[in-house]
C-alpha positions as CSV (number, residue, x, y, z in Angstrom):
1,M,-18.6,-7.2,-8.7
2,R,-18.4,-3.8,-10.5
3,F,-15.3,-2.3,-8.6
4,S,-12.4,-3.4,-6.5
5,I,-10.8,-0.7,-4.9
6,I,-7.2,-1.8,-3.6
7,I,-5.0,-0.2,-1.4
8,P,-1.3,-1.1,-1.0
9,A,-0.4,-0.6,2.8
10,Y,2.6,-0.8,4.7
11,N,2.3,0.0,8.4
12,E,-0.9,2.4,7.9
13,E,-2.8,2.0,11.1
14,K,-2.9,5.6,11.5
15,F,-4.3,6.7,8.1
16,L,-6.1,3.8,6.9
17,P,-9.4,4.4,9.1
18,R,-9.8,8.0,7.3
19,L,-9.6,6.2,4.0
20,L,-11.9,3.3,4.5
21,D,-14.4,5.5,6.1
22,S,-14.3,7.8,3.0
23,I,-14.8,4.6,1.0
24,E,-17.7,3.6,2.8
25,I,-19.6,7.0,2.3
26,A,-18.7,6.7,-1.4
27,R,-20.1,3.0,-1.6
28,S,-23.3,4.2,0.0
29,K,-23.8,6.9,-2.9
30,Y,-23.1,4.6,-5.4
31,S,-26.4,4.1,-7.6
32,G,-25.3,0.5,-8.6
33,G,-25.4,-0.5,-5.0
34,R,-22.7,-0.6,-2.3
35,D,-22.3,-4.7,-2.6
36,Q,-20.9,-3.9,-6.1
37,I,-17.7,-2.4,-4.5
38,E,-15.3,-4.8,-2.7
39,V,-12.5,-3.0,-0.6
40,I,-9.2,-4.9,-0.7
41,V,-6.0,-3.9,1.7
42,A,-2.9,-5.4,0.1
43,D,-0.9,-5.5,3.4
44,N,2.8,-5.5,2.5
45,S,4.2,-7.3,5.6
46,S,3.2,-4.5,8.0
47,T,4.3,-4.9,11.6
48,D,1.6,-2.8,13.3
49,R,-2.2,-2.9,13.4
50,T,-2.9,-2.1,9.5
51,A,-4.6,-5.9,8.9
52,E,-6.6,-5.5,12.1
53,V,-7.9,-1.9,11.3
54,A,-8.6,-2.9,8.0
55,Q,-10.6,-6.1,9.0
56,A,-12.4,-4.2,11.7
57,R,-13.9,-1.9,8.8
58,G,-15.1,-4.7,6.7
59,A,-12.1,-4.6,4.4
60,R,-10.5,-7.9,2.7
61,V,-7.1,-8.5,3.9
62,V,-4.6,-9.8,1.5
63,T,-0.9,-10.4,2.8
64,I,1.9,-9.6,0.1
65,S,5.4,-10.7,1.6
66,K,7.4,-9.2,-1.1
67,R,8.4,-5.8,0.0
68,R,7.8,-3.4,-3.0
69,I,4.8,-1.2,-3.7
70,A,4.0,-2.6,-7.3
71,A,4.0,-6.1,-5.9
72,A,1.3,-4.9,-3.4
73,R,-0.8,-3.5,-5.8
74,N,-0.5,-6.7,-8.1
75,G,-1.2,-8.8,-5.1
76,G,-4.5,-6.8,-4.6
77,A,-5.2,-7.1,-8.1
78,R,-5.1,-10.8,-8.1
79,A,-7.6,-11.1,-5.3
80,A,-10.2,-8.6,-6.7
81,S,-13.1,-9.8,-8.6
82,G,-14.1,-6.7,-9.7
83,E,-14.8,-5.4,-13.4
84,I,-13.0,-2.1,-12.9
85,L,-9.8,-1.9,-10.6
86,C,-9.1,1.1,-8.7
87,F,-5.9,1.8,-6.8
88,I,-5.1,4.4,-4.1
89,D,-2.8,4.8,-1.5
90,A,-3.6,4.5,2.1
91,D,-2.9,7.9,3.4
92,S,-5.7,9.4,1.2
93,A,-9.2,9.7,1.1
94,V,-11.8,9.3,-1.8
95,H,-14.5,12.0,-2.8
96,P,-18.2,10.8,-1.9
97,E,-19.1,10.6,-5.9
98,S,-15.8,8.8,-6.7
99,F,-17.7,5.7,-8.2
100,E,-20.5,7.2,-9.7
101,A,-18.3,9.4,-11.7
102,I,-15.8,6.5,-12.7
103,D,-18.8,4.5,-13.6
104,R,-20.3,7.0,-16.1
105,A,-16.8,7.5,-17.6
106,M,-16.1,3.9,-18.3
107,K,-19.6,3.0,-19.5
108,T,-18.8,5.3,-22.6
109,G,-16.0,3.1,-23.7
110,R,-14.0,5.7,-24.8
111,Y,-11.3,5.3,-21.9
112,I,-8.9,2.8,-21.1
113,W,-7.4,4.3,-17.8
114,G,-8.2,7.4,-15.5
115,V,-7.3,9.1,-12.5
116,T,-9.3,11.8,-10.2
117,G,-6.4,13.9,-9.4
118,F,-6.0,15.3,-5.6
119,V,-6.1,18.1,-3.4
120,L,-3.8,18.6,-0.4
121,E,-5.0,18.2,3.0
122,R,-3.3,21.1,4.1
123,K,-1.8,24.4,2.6
124,S,1.1,26.6,2.8
125,F,3.1,28.9,0.1
126,A,5.5,25.9,-0.6
127,L,2.9,23.4,-1.2
128,L,0.9,26.0,-3.5
129,L,3.7,26.7,-5.8
130,T,4.4,22.9,-5.7
131,Y,0.8,22.4,-6.9
132,V,1.0,25.2,-9.5
133,L,4.4,23.5,-11.0
134,M,2.7,20.2,-11.2
135,I,-0.2,21.6,-13.5
136,P,1.8,22.0,-16.6
137,M,3.1,18.4,-16.2
138,V,-0.2,16.9,-15.6
139,F,-1.8,18.6,-18.6
140,V,1.3,17.6,-20.7
141,T,1.4,14.0,-19.9
142,G,-2.0,13.4,-18.8
143,L,-0.9,11.8,-15.6
144,D,-1.9,12.7,-12.1
145,S,-2.3,11.0,-8.8
146,G,-5.3,10.3,-6.8
147,L,-7.8,7.5,-7.3
148,S,-6.8,5.5,-10.6
149,F,-8.8,3.3,-12.2
150,C,-8.7,0.6,-15.4
151,R,-10.6,-2.5,-16.7
152,R,-9.5,-5.9,-15.3
153,E,-8.8,-7.3,-18.6
154,D,-6.5,-4.1,-19.7
155,F,-4.6,-4.3,-16.7
156,E,-3.8,-8.0,-17.2
157,S,-3.0,-7.3,-21.0
158,V,-0.3,-5.0,-19.9
159,G,1.1,-7.1,-17.1
160,G,0.0,-5.0,-14.3
161,Y,2.6,-2.9,-12.4
162,D,6.2,-3.3,-13.0
163,E,7.6,-5.3,-9.9
164,S,11.1,-4.7,-11.0
165,R,10.7,-1.2,-10.2
166,M,11.1,0.3,-6.6
167,Y,8.9,3.1,-7.5
168,A,7.4,5.0,-10.5
169,E,5.3,1.9,-10.9
170,D,2.3,4.4,-11.0
171,V,3.8,6.1,-13.9
172,I,4.8,3.3,-16.3
173,L,1.3,1.5,-16.0
174,P,-0.7,4.1,-17.6
175,L,1.8,4.8,-20.1
176,A,1.4,1.0,-21.1
177,L,-2.3,1.4,-21.0
178,R,-2.2,4.5,-23.2
179,R,-0.3,2.4,-25.8
180,L,-2.7,-0.1,-25.8
181,G,-5.6,2.3,-26.0
182,R,-4.2,3.9,-29.2
183,E,-4.6,0.7,-31.0
184,R,-8.3,0.7,-30.0
185,G,-8.9,4.4,-30.4
186,Q,-9.3,4.8,-26.6
187,K,-7.7,7.5,-24.4
188,T,-6.8,8.2,-20.8
189,T,-8.9,10.6,-18.8
190,R,-8.9,12.7,-15.6
191,L,-12.0,13.3,-13.4
192,P,-11.3,16.6,-11.5
193,Q,-14.8,17.0,-10.4
194,V,-14.1,13.9,-7.8
195,K,-10.6,14.7,-6.7
196,A,-9.4,12.7,-3.7
197,L,-7.8,14.2,-0.6
198,G,-3.9,14.0,-0.9
199,S,-1.9,13.4,2.2
200,T,1.1,16.0,2.9
201,R,3.2,13.4,5.2
202,K,6.2,13.6,2.7
203,F,6.1,17.2,3.2
204,D,5.6,17.1,6.9
205,Q,8.7,14.7,7.0
206,F,11.1,16.0,4.3
207,G,10.1,19.7,4.4
208,D,7.5,21.8,2.4
209,W,10.2,22.7,-0.3
210,H,11.5,19.0,-0.8
211,Y,9.7,18.5,-4.1
212,F,12.0,20.9,-5.8
213,W,15.1,18.6,-5.1
214,M,12.8,15.5,-5.7
215,L,11.7,17.6,-9.2
216,G,15.5,17.4,-10.3
217,H,15.6,13.5,-9.7
218,V,12.4,13.1,-11.5
219,I,13.5,14.9,-14.6
220,K,16.8,12.9,-14.7
221,S,15.0,9.6,-14.5
222,L,12.6,10.7,-17.4
223,L,15.8,11.8,-19.5
224,T,17.7,8.6,-18.7
225,S,14.8,6.1,-18.6
226,N,16.6,5.1,-15.2
227,W,13.9,4.4,-12.3
228,H,16.4,2.4,-10.1
229,D,17.9,4.7,-7.4
230,E,17.7,2.2,-4.6
231,K,19.2,4.7,-2.2
232,L,16.6,7.3,-2.7
233,A,13.8,4.7,-2.9
234,Q,14.8,3.4,0.3
235,R,15.3,6.7,2.2
236,Y,11.7,8.0,0.5
237,W,9.6,5.2,0.1
238,Y,10.5,2.4,2.1
239,D,12.4,3.6,5.0
240,S,10.5,6.6,6.0
241,G,9.7,6.3,9.6
242,R,6.7,4.2,9.2
């Protein structure tokens, strides 16, 4: 198996069909053959029809009882058999040429981790300004959202996602992989030609300007290395109405 695409999911029956349909299109366009791409939904103890929706569309469902995003990602990775692990949120959608582009990048041997970036599913002035403000951070850090990917052995070498963290596990992992890559002369990469579609449901829920109060918290966390604000985590990621 060349690719395993892993989807952490908690009560995602509404958004999951869009993502799985987009993955099926991307699988059909992969020159290596659609059977070289497996889809794993890491069901993080959902109380809705997430598992049924995933199975109906041919995805493999793995049940993860520990209610933590990092645990769901790691549980999906443990069940995966692909050489390259890909991770994406359930409310997203992938670009049709995603696997082809990732395959080309990883075959060069120059990269240890990569991400596609994303475009938002709707527009507003506040969202546009938010997007513009994110661009400098992307270029400075090399980090981005969307469909991320790395080799299985490298993922295992750094211990996968940090399950002690309630959030920002998707920031810590690429930083750990970057350190490993430096030892080998490898870099991280972005593939903006195959950007994923990013959901705006957090903006729908908390308001189009909410990124600015979130940004203050992120900066504080970066400066203090404190990523354990449980109150914020519960409100924003874990008890957000799903």
